[in-house]
C-alpha positions in Angstrom: -41.5 48.6 50.9 -44.8 47.8 52.6 -44.1 50.1 55.4 -43.3 52.9 52.9 -46.6 52.3 51.1 -48.5 52.3 54.4 -46.8 55.6 55.6 -47.8 57.2 52.2 -51.5 56.0 52.7 -51.5 57.3 56.2 -50.1 60.7 55.1 -52.6 60.9 52.3 -55.5 60.2 54.7 -54.2 62.8 57.1 -53.8 65.4 54.4 -57.4 64.8 53.2 -58.7 65.1 56.7 -56.8 68.5 57.2 -58.1 69.8 53.9 -61.7 68.8 54.6 -61.7 70.3 58.1 -60.0 73.6 57.5 -62.9 75.7 58.4 -63.9 73.7 61.5 -62.8 75.3 64.9 -62.6 73.8 68.3 -62.0 75.0 71.8 -59.6 72.8 73.9 -60.6 72.2 77.5 -57.7 71.3 79.8 -57.6 70.1 83.3 -58.7 72.5 86.2 -61.2 74.3 83.9 -58.7 75.9 81.7 -59.7 76.6 78.1 -57.7 77.6 75.0 -58.8 80.1 72.3 -60.6 78.6 69.4 -58.3 77.0 66.9 -58.6 75.0 63.7 -59.3 71.3 64.3 -56.2 70.1 62.5 -53.8 72.1 64.7 -54.1 70.1 67.9 -54.1 66.8 65.8 -51.0 67.8 63.9 -49.4 69.0 67.1 -50.0 65.7 68.8 -48.6 63.9 65.8 -45.4 66.0 65.9 -44.9 65.6 69.6 -45.3 61.8 69.2 -42.6 61.9 66.4 -40.3 63.8 68.7 -40.8 61.5 71.7 -40.4 58.3 69.6 -37.2 59.8 68.0 -35.7 60.6 71.4 -36.6 57.2 72.8 -35.2 55.3 69.7 -32.1 57.2 69.2 -29.8 55.7 72.0 -30.6 52.1 71.0 -29.9 53.0 67.4 -26.5 54.5 68.3 -25.6 51.4 70.4 -26.5 49.1 67.5 -24.3 51.1 65.1 -21.4 51.0 67.6 -21.8 47.3 68.1 -22.0 46.8 64.3 -18.8 48.7 63.7 -17.1 46.6 66.5 -18.2 43.3 65.1 -17.2 44.3 61.6 -13.7 45.1 62.8 -13.5 41.9 64.7 -14.5 40.0 61.5 -11.9 41.7 59.4 -9.3 40.9 61.9 -10.3 37.2 62.1 -10.3 37.0 58.3 -6.8 38.5 58.0 -5.6 36.0 60.7 -7.2 33.2 58.9 -5.6 34.1 55.6 -2.2 34.5 57.4 -2.6 31.0 58.9 -3.5 29.5 55.5 -0.4 31.0 54.0 1.7 29.7 56.8 0.2 26.2 56.4 1.1 26.1 52.7 4.7 27.0 53.5 4.4 30.4 52.0 5.7 33.3 54.0 3.1 36.0 54.4 5.3 38.6 52.6 5.8 36.3 49.6 3.4 36.1 46.8 2.2 32.6 45.8 3.7 31.5 42.4 1.5 32.2 39.3 -0.8 29.5 38.3 -0.2 27.5 35.1 3.6 28.2 35.0 5.0 24.6 35.3 8.5 25.3 34.0 10.3 25.6 30.8 8.5 24.7 27.7 9.2 21.2 26.2 
C-alpha cells in the first residue's frame, strides 16, 4: 500500500514537471559532437523513464517466471503430502481409504 502511494506521488510530481515545462526546448548533445534537433524538455526525460521500465521488466521477468514455476511445484508437493497424510491417518484408524467413517453421534438403537 505504501509503495502504491509513493508511485502515485512520483507520477503526480512527474506530471506537474511535464506540464510546467511544456514550452521549454533543449538540444541534446551526444558523443563525438553529434547533436539532435531541438525538442521539448520532457521528451528525453520521459524516454529515459520508459527505457528504464523496459530494461527493468526484461531483467525481472525470468526470475518471476522461475518463482511461479517453483511455487506451482511446491503447491503440488504439498497437496500430495496432505493426501498421503490423510491416507495414513485413515489406515491407522483401521478404516479403509475407500470407506467413509461412521457418522458421529450414532451410538446404536435408542433405549
